[in-house]
C-alpha positions, 0 to 999 in steps of 0.5 A: 417523223417530226410533226410538231414543228411549225417552221416560220423562218422562210426565204424571200420570194419572187414571182415567176417569169413573165413567159406564159405558155397557157392562160385559161378560165371558163368562158362564162362571163355572162353567167350570174354565178361564174367560175372565179378561177383563172390560171397561167402556165410556164415551163413545167408549172402552173403559175399565178392561179387567180381567184376571186378575180383575174387580177388576184394571184394566189399560187406562185407556182405548182409543179411536180417532183420525180424521185426514185428513193435513191437520191434522184430528184427532178423538178418539172418547173424550170425556176432558173433559165440560166442553170443546167437542167436535165428535164425536157419540158413542153406546153402545147395547145390541146385545142383550137376551140378552147383555152386548153393546154397539155404540159409534158416533162421527161428526163434528158439523162438516163432516167426513164419517166414521163409526166403529162398534165392537162388543166381545166377550170371547173365550170361549177366550182371555184376549182382548177383540176389537173388531169395527171398521167405519170409513167415510170417504174420505180419512181414517185411523183410528188406535187409541190405547191408554192402559195402566194395567197392574196398576191402576198407570199409572206403571210400564209398559214399551211396545213398538211393532213394525211389526205389533203393540203390546205393554206390560208392567208393571214393578213397582218393587222398593220398590212396595207393589202393591195387588193380589196373587195368592192366594199373596201375589205381585204381579199383574204384567200384560202386554198385546198388541194385534194387528189382523187386517189389521195396522198401517200405522204404530205408536208407543210414547210416554209420556202427553203425549209429543212423538209422542203430542201431535203425533198427537192434535193434528194427526194427524202420523205423521212420527215414532215411538218404538219403546219408552217407559217410565212412563205409556205410550201406544200407537198404531197406524194401522189398515191396514184400515177393516173389521177386528178388533182384539185385546187379549190379556193374560198374567200375569208381565209376559210381553208376548210371551205376551200378544201370542201370546194376542191373535194366537191370538184373531184366528184365530177369526172375530169372528162366531163369537166373538160367537155363542159369547159370546152363547150363554154369556149366553143359556144363563144366562138360560134358567135365570132366571125372569121376573116378570109385572111385566116380561114384557109390556113389552119395555123393562122385560124388556130392563132386567130381563135386563140387571140380572141379567147385570150382577150376574152379570158383577160376580161373581168367577170365581176367588172364586165369590160375590165380587161387586164393588160396581161395575166403576168408579172414581166420578169417576175423571177426578179420581182419581190413577192413578199409584200402586198403591193402592185405586181405586173400587168394585172391592171386596166390601162385605158390604152390597152383596153382601147386596143382590145375594144378595136378587136372586139369591134372587128369580130362583131362582139358588140357586147364586149366592146360596149362593156369595155366602153361603159367600164371606162366611163363608170369606173375609171373616169374622174369628176374632171374628165381625167382617166388615170394611167391605170387602175385596179379592177374596181376603178381605184387609181393604181398609177395616176400619170396623165396620158392624154391618149388614154383620156381621148380614146374613150370618146373614139370608142363611144362614137364608134359604138354609135356609128357601127352598132347604133348604140347611142348615148340615149341607150348607153350606160354613160351620157354626153356629160361623160364625153364632154368632161374628158373632151374639155380636159383634152382641149384645156390641157393637150396636146402636151402630155405628161406621158406618151404611150410608152408611159415614160416621157413628157412633151409633144408626141405624134401618137398622143396627138393623133389620139387627141385629134381623133377623140375630139372629132368623135366627141364633136359628132356626139356633141351634135347628136346631143344638140351641143353645137358650141361644143361641136364647134370647139372640138372640131376647131381645136382638132383642126388647129392641132392638125395644122401644127403636126409637123411644127411640133413633131417633125424635124426639118433639120434631121441629123447626120444619122437621119437625112430624109427630112422632114420626119416625125420624132418620138417626142419633143419636150417643147414642141420644137423638133429642130432644137436638138434638145437632149433627152435622157430615157426614163428607163436607163436607155441613155441620153440622145438628141430628140431628133435621133429618137424614132418610134412607130407612133407616127403611124397612128396619124394614118391609122386614125384617119388624119394623114394619108399613107403616102404623105411625104413626111410619113413616108420619110419617117417610115424609111428612117424608122426601118433603117433605125429600129427594124430587125429582120428575125427568122420569122420576118421583120420586127421593130423596137419601141423606139431608139435606145429603149432600155425596157428589156432584159439586162445589157450586162448579163444578156438575157437576165431579167430587167429590173428598174435599177439596171440598164436593160435593152428593149427587145422587139415588140410584135404588135408593131409588125401588125401596125405596119401591116395595117399601114401597108394596106393603104400604099399603092406600092407597099414595102411589106406584104400585109399577109406575110406580116400577119404570118410573122406576127403569128410565128412570134407566138409560142407553142401554146399560141400565146403572143408576147409583149417582146421577142428576143432580138439577136442570134447567138447563144445567151445564158438564158437560152432566149431564141432569136424571134421567140418570146422573152420573160416580158408580158406573155400573153399581152392583150394588145398583141392579141388584139393587133393580130385580130385587127390585122386579120380583119383589116386584110379582108377589108383592104384597109385598117378597120380601126379608122374612125370614118368621121375622122377620115371624112373630115381630113381625108388626106387633105389639110383642114380648110382655111378658116375665117379671120380671127383677131381677139384679145383675151384677158383676165376680168375678175373671176372670168376671162373676157374676149374682145375683138373681131372675126369674119366667121359666123360663129365664135365659141369661147371655151374653158373647162368651167364654161362654154359660150357661143355668140355670133361672129363680127365684133365680139365682147364675151366673158366666160368663167375661168379659174386662175391659170385656165386655158381659154380657147377661142374658135371662130367658125364659118359654114354649117356643121359638121363641115365648118372651117375653123380658126383657133387661138388660145391664152392662159389667164 
């Protein structure tokens, strides 16, 4: 046995598939000293164990290898779906009242063994326990651990002792770490692996090193390495076939502390740890209301509870309210893991957080809804009111794209907290200034957006405009509470103006040979002219199409947010074209694509292969559209689909671990990767947005209408266009450092707003100046009547 080598020439690493069958952590978010471990499960393996935060991945995968000492070696992890396998794997939910899962593996050939593993995060230690049961005479069972400490696979140092396995992150001095502490220091994680019954053999090696290769190919344990550096792998032969494994974690690259944590966690019987873990979730669920729509159906009820728990589990414990979009790396088996960089959906998007907020609101979890809103304003909002596309948990910008719906949604959240829970600005951890900053950003920049809700295209988007309108009406309500009547008039006026122009900017009246039921809403228009036939090249390899031939479900936001009635003629036309163009009837029920020609999905050239930015892909079906459609159908006298059936369809899109995916496979027939029609793919699973949609539809069915709809928006528009406003005839021109507005209005009030200053004067003949930076938009609003029921007229100029 060689024990003095220190292999360093490791192979490149990728992450694992985005298809997760389980996701767990202790539900101790309110504990002053919570567990800091999260984990996910894919076919036959534990993946991406997270510590000390939900966004920091540290274990690429942990799986098991079964050998017979005579050249047979079978792994439980299915690393490549397109290669033959002789192992049957399953992951199932082991409880409906906790995020608890059971994985099994057994051979499909003439070998005879079975492995069962349950996983539980320790409530009192930063450790993950694996309760392992192996049955098979004449076989050895080995654990294989592939670390990627601090979300970085290529700079780890591994040590194999006779009784334990250790690894620590060795941060290069010139590296730029992706994850930092709140003080700005690199997060350097260490790992320790211990077994309750010890190991018969251990090794440290690099990925595809000589010892690892011999072990995986033939089960050979003739040689071992004590240490390795680089993209390391640890392995150990279990001394007991019914045993408990413990993965302990520590910060500051302290592998001895990590091992001590792992060993301390083993002092508690796994049955007791499991019971405490389950109790943490049942205590939370005891406070969660259950809608009638799921209460009488055991399968729907179990899916509902899981969806609630997944959203809560995705919430940060260090930064309350900072729920990540998904604990996964979509198509991770094609995503490089060598360098410290940004990976997957382990970040906070204001849009996705809004979706989770609506579900927390629906279940009556006011604390989680408040946490999400306060997190947005405290950590993500910038000094000018801007919200970046997404951020790290600590609020640092990850991607800084301008998405106007994300800038508008926080105002909806704040107003709903006030309306539904009495949580007003005097009590909140944010104030009216936060509301004003983002609302002024929307007034001064919208409705045009650099990116719509699919983060790819600029222009005029129905879904974005809907969010902006709702955000401004909600902001006006908060402005009135704060005594800021000029702001209230301005926000209502701009919202009214944009409602009047919805069809002008977003709905084509000409259509095309493909779409004849006009007018109908299109996905997005670059210049706000939906009839000009402008060609748009999708920013994901999806091809070039006439804008009039690109349809998505964003128009439904106009209804769900209370701006248009469900039976609006243009909405109905669009629903018909939408269904004809991008709906697919799956074995579970209807599903919809994101939009016509979407390229964000598994490859086209090798169907089922992982999507990559430099390859042409095919967007697959997104389950949460089924939920959005269900909410819409609730408002129709003669619905096209039964909302309760759509809830069942959405539930059926979940996998055996009840994890709801971002996308499901969209066609029957065989493919190299065994994706099944109507089942999840390697996109992000579980997706918080999909889980939120399931919860929200369940409650909307009970209510008979979408529970998301802000009452203040619906009250203003209520299915009718805004009231006609007063006459307004003014000129706006540059006057030194100010903008000067002169002219006349029949309204009783006139408000002039820039992002620098807001001025309110009486109507009639007006001559008013406001501070305005060069290139600023100057918005002029004339109003008549009493707030909040004013009628408005708007004009604006850039000076």
